[in-house]
N, C-alpha and C positions, 0 to 999 in steps of 0.2 A: 131680803137683799142682804147681801153678806157686805159688809160693809169693809171689814180688814184685807178683805180680795179685794174689793175695787179701790180702796187706798192704794194698794201696792201696787195695782195693776195699770192706775192712774199715774201715780210717780214713775211708775218704769219708762210708758210711754211720751211723758210729758221730759224725762228726760233723753229718753231717744228723740223726741221732736227739736229738743234745744242741741242735740248733738249733731256731728260735722256726719252722721253715717248716712245722713238721709239724704247728702249731699252725692253720694254714689251711684243714687237713682231719679236724680235731677234730670229735666230736660233740659236739653242745651238751650232753645232760644232765650227764653226768658229763666232758666235757671228752677221750673215750676216743681216743686216738691208738692206730694201730698199732704195734708194736717192731721195725723193722726188720731191728737184731738177730737176735730171736728166728725170724722169717723166714730169716736168714741159716744160721742155727744147724741147722736143720730141713732147708734147702736142703743143707747139707754133710754131714752127717748118713746124707740119702739118698743124692746126689751122687756119695760118696767109699769108698773102699776104709775099714774099721774103725780102723788104726791114723791115716789123717790125720784119721779124722770126728774121731778124741778128743781129737787137737793143736788141729783148729779150733773147739772146743767150749770148750778152756779158752781160747782165746785170745779168741775172739770171748764171753766170758763175762768176760775182762780189759777186756776194750771196753765192754761193758757198765757193768761196775763206773765205768770212767774217764769215760764218757760224762752218770753222773749225778751226779760229782761226789764217788765214794766213795773208799778206797780199796779195793786187793785184798780182797773179801771175800762178804757173801751171793751175789751175781749171778755171779761167778766159778765158787761151789763147786756150785749147782742149773745152771747151761750146760753146767756139766762133766758133773756126773751125768746129766742126762737126756739132753745130748747122746751123752754115750757109750752110755747104757739103750738111745737110739732107734738107733746104727751096730748096736749087737747084736743087736737086734731087728728088723734093716733086714735080715740077714742071713738070718734066717727067713721074713719075711715082706716080699714086694715092693710097695711104696711109691711107684707108678708115676702112678694114675690119679688126676685133680683132685681129687676128693673125696677121696679118701685122705688127700694129701695137707694137702687143709685139715686134715682130722680130726687127723691128725699135729700141725699147728699149732695147734691149739685145745687140743686135750689136753697140750704141751711147755707153752705158753703160763700153762698153769692149773698145771700142776705148777709149774713154777719160779717165778713169781709168790707159789705157797703157799710152796716153801721158803725162796724170798728173805725173804720175809714173815718168817717163824719163826727163821731166822737173823738179822733184824735186831731181832728182840725179844729173843733171847738177848744180842745187843753192846749190848741198853741202849737199843738210837735208836727214835727217835720215830714212828710210821707217821700215814699219813691216816685222816681218820675215813670209811667206808664202802671197805674196802679191800679185801673181796673182791665187790662191785659194781665196784670201777675192773681187776681184774685178769679179772672174766670178761666188762667189754667189751673190754678190751685182747686179752682172747684171742679174742673174736667178731668182732673189726673185724682181726686178726692174721690169722683165717682164712680171711676172706674176701678179703686183700688179696695175701696168699703164694702164692695161682697165677699172679699173674699180674706178683708180684713176680721170681718161678721163671722167667720167661721171659726177663726182664734179669739176672738174674744167670748165667741158663744161656752168652745171648749175649756178656756181660764174661767170663767164665769159658771160654771154648771150651769148652762140654761139651754133644756131640749129644745131644739129644734123641727119639727116634722115635716122637714124636707124631702123626705122619698114615701109618702105615704099617703093617707086621703086624712082629713081630720075627723 
C-alpha cells in the first residue's frame, strides 16, 4: 500500500465531501449527495489485503467524522466495523464485477448510515427528520456513482484492474 498517496487522496476526498461542491450534483427531493468516503471505504476493502483494508477503514471513518465536523465517534466505529466485515467477506466472495461493487456500496452505505444514526442517538445528538430516507438516498446515489469513482481511485492509487480481459 502506498500510504502517503493514500493519505493525500483521502484528505482531498474528505475536503471535497465537506465542501459545498457536492451540492451541485445533489438530487432535489432530499438533496441526497453521494458519500465519496464510503465509496473509498468499499474500494480499499475490495482492492487491498485484509490488514490494510482494516487500517484504511478506520482512517476513512475518522476522515468522515472530521468532514462532518464531529469528533472521533460514530462514523469511525461504523466505517471501521463494516469495512472490516467487507474485507473479510471479500476473502470468501469475489467482488470484482461492477454490479457486485454497486451492491456492496449500497449495503455498506445503508448499514454504516444506520449504525452511525443509532450511535448518534446513544450519544444524545439530534438527528435530521426523515433520516432513513436520507440514508437510503445516499446509499442509492453512492451505489450509482461508486463504480465510476472506482476507476478514478484505481488510476490514482496505481492499482491494476483487469477489466477487459480474462484473468
